N, C-alpha and C positions, 0 to 999 in steps of 0.2 A: 242578482249578481252579488249584492252586498251580503245577502244571507249566506250564499255559498262560500263567499270569501271568509265570513266570520266563523263558519263551522269548524275549521281546523283549530282556530284560536280558542274557541269555546271548548273543544275536546281537550286541548292541551291544558287549559285552565282547570277543567274538571279532573284531569289526571293528576295535576300538581296538587289540587286540593285533597284528592284521595290519598296521595302519597304522604302529604303532611299529616293527615288524620291517622294513617297507619303508623307513622313514626311516633306520633304523640301517644297512641295506644301502647306501642312497644315500650316507650320511655316510662309510661305509667306502670306497666307490668314489671319492668325492671326495678323501678323505685319501690313498688310494693314488695317485691321479693327481697330487696335489700333490707327494708324495714322489718319484715318477718324474720329474716336470718339474724339481724341485730337483736331483736327481741328475744329470740331463742338463745342467743349467746349470752345475753344479760341474765336470763333465768338460770342457765347452766352454770354460769360463773358464780352467781349468788348462792345457789343451792350447793354447788360443789365446795365452795369455801366454808359454808355453814357446816356441812357434813364433816369436812376435814378438821375444822376447829373443834367440833364436838368429839370426834374420835381421839384427837390428840389431848383432850382434856383442857384445852385453852379456855373454852367456855363450858360451863356445867350443863350437860344435857338434861339434868333433872329440872332445872329452871328454864332453860332455853330450848329444850327439845332438839330434834335433829330431823332432817328430811327422811331418813330411813325409819325413824321412829314414827313419824307421821304416817308414812305409807303402811307400816305395820298396824297402827291404830285404825286406819281406814279399812284395811282388810279384815281386822277383827270385828269392826262394826258391821261390815257388809255380810259377814258369815254368821256371827253370833248375835248381832243386834246391840243396841245400847241398853242402859239400865231401865229405859222406859218403853221399850219396844223396838221394832226393827228400825234401821237407819232410814229406810225409804218412807216409813210412816212419819218420822220426825221431819223429813224434808217436805213431805206433802202438807203437814200441818202448817209449817212456816210459809210455804207457797200459798196455801189457801188464805191465810191471814193477810199476807202481803197483797195478793191480787184483789181481795175484797176491800181492803183499806184503800188500795190504789183507785179502784172503781168509784167508791163512795167519795173519796177526796177530790178526784178529778171532776166528777159530776157537780158537787157542791161548789168547788172552786170556780168552774166555768160559769155556773148559774149566778153566783154572787158577784163574780168579777164583771160579767156582762151587765147585770142589773145596776150595780153601783157605778159602772163606767158610763152607762146610758142615762142614768138619773142622778144628777149632781146633788139633789136634795138628800137622797139615800146615802151617798158617799159622805156628805157632811155629818149626817146623823151617826152612822155606824163606824166611821173611821177611827175615833178614839178607842172604841171597844175592840176592834180588830187588832189595832196596834198593841193594846194592853195584853190581850190573850197571846199574841204572837211573841211577846217579850217574856212570857213565862217559861221557865226551864222545862224541857220536855219530860224529864224524869219525874218531875212533880205531877204533871198531867197523867203520866203512866200510873203512878201510885194512886191518884184519885180515881182513875177509871177502874183499876183493880178493886178498890173499895166499893165502888158503885155497882160494877158489873160482874165481879168475881174473877176467878182464874181461868175462865173458859175463853171461847173464841171472841166474844163480843168486845172485851176490854182490849185485846190486841188489835182487832180491826179498827176500833175507835182511835187508838193511839196512832196507828199507821195513817188513818184518814186525816187526822189533824195535821200530821207532818206534811202530807201531800197537799192538803187544802190551801195552806198559806202560799206555797210556792206557785201553785196553779192560779190561785186567786189574784196575786199581785201581777203575774204575767198577763192574765186575761184582762184585768183592769187596765193595765198600761196599753195593751193591744187595742182595746176599744177606744181609749183616749187618743190613740195615734191614727185612727182611721181618717182618711181624707174626707173632710166634711163636704167637699164638692160632690163626691159619690152619693152621700146621703141626701144632699139637696136635690140632685138629679133624680134619684129614686122617688122622692116625695113629689116632685113636679110631675112625674109620670103616673102618679096616683097610688103608689105603694103605701100600705098601712104601716104603722109603727112596728108591728110584729114582722111584717114582710121585709122591712128595711133591716131589722136586726138579723133575720135569718139569711137573707140573700146578699146583704152588703157588709154588715158589721162583723158577723161571725167569720165569713171567708177572709176578710181583711185582717182580722185578729188571729187567724189560725196559725200563722207563722210563730207568733209569740206563744200561743198555747202549746203548740207542738214542741217548741224549744224547752218549755218547762217540764214536759213529760219525761224527758231523759233524767232530770234531777229527781222528779217526783217518784219515779219507779224505784230508784235507789233508796229514797227516803221511806218508801212503803216497806221495803225489806228491813231497813234499820228499825223502823217503828215496831214491826212484828218481833224482831229479835230482842229489842230493849224490853218490850212488854213481857216476853217469855222469860227474860233474864230477871225481871223484877218479881215475877211470880207466875208460874204456869204448871200445867199438868203434862204437856208435851211440847215438842218443837226443838229446833236447833239452839235457841237461846237457853233453854233448860239444859241441854247437853253441854253447852259452854259453861254455864254456871256450875254444873256438877263437876266438870273437869277442873275448873278453877278451885273449887272447894277441896278437891282431893289432890291438888298440886300436880295435875296431869297436864304438863305443858304440851305434850304431843296431842292430847285430846283437844285442847283449846285451838291449836293451830290447824288440826284436821277439820274441825267444825268451821273455822274461819275460811279454810280452803274451799269447802263445799259452798259456803255463802258467796265467796268470790266467783266461783263457777256459775252459780245461779244468777248472780248479778250481771256477769258478762253475757250469758245467754239471753237474759231479758233485754239487755242493751242492744244486742244484735237484732232481736225481734222488733224493738222500738225503731231502729233505723229503717227496717223494712216497711213498717207502718208509716213512718215519716215520708219515705219516698213515694208511697202510694197516695197519701193524703195531700202531699204538696207536689204532685206530678206536674201541675200547671205552672209551677214557679220556674223561671229560667235559671240555669245554673250560674252561681256566682263565681267570681275569679278565685281560683285556688281551691274550689270546693272538692275537686277530684283529689287533690293532695291531702286535704283534711280527712276525707273518707278513708284514705289508705292507712292512716296512723291509728 
């Protein structure tokens, strides 16, 4: 009797919950659409004003460039290539250097971050050295790597890896230090070895910190490759920017920067997909849906 009486109420509650979920999804879609339209309006406003000011001579297009000039430069590079080969080859060189530097920096950053986070003695020994190297200007490191490794791939990968290493290392280190020690103690009581504790307890617990650092690290890897190419290289977008700068080609500088921005935006989108897959176990936080829409 009570079950039969409760069934209509349960159905009504389920219907209300479904209705609320549908309204929430609709609101999220409307908000996302509003954000995208506002973003498009901002871009059109900025580019339109820039073009108008350049055409009216209020700003000198020789030094400031113009949107139409940037498009013309990109079209010329796409058809005729740059002074150092095709545009696509320059993009590939920069991508290769960035991805290799990102992979090396992340691997070393996680390894050292977990090791020093788990072993306080190692942290005490190496902490001053890591802080000293981290304080060095990156452009100095880039020049040193070029002297050591030449103008090829290795020096750019090394600079990108160094930039990535420190941000991943500090996040991994802090993530390990923030692991709930009760989990570690319970795993050891159950007979887990030190390596098993690190692999099954420490790393998963610190993964949120590590993944959060990868967004910044990916951008730093691209910056490292570009800076390395700018300092001295045979190919790459950094060399294209340096050449455009030396010839006072403002449109060329902005065109290369636009390409880099598109690459960075695409890489960030891929990183968000990776983050959702790796942290699928994590319950959504309050307002996370809104943050993803921006």
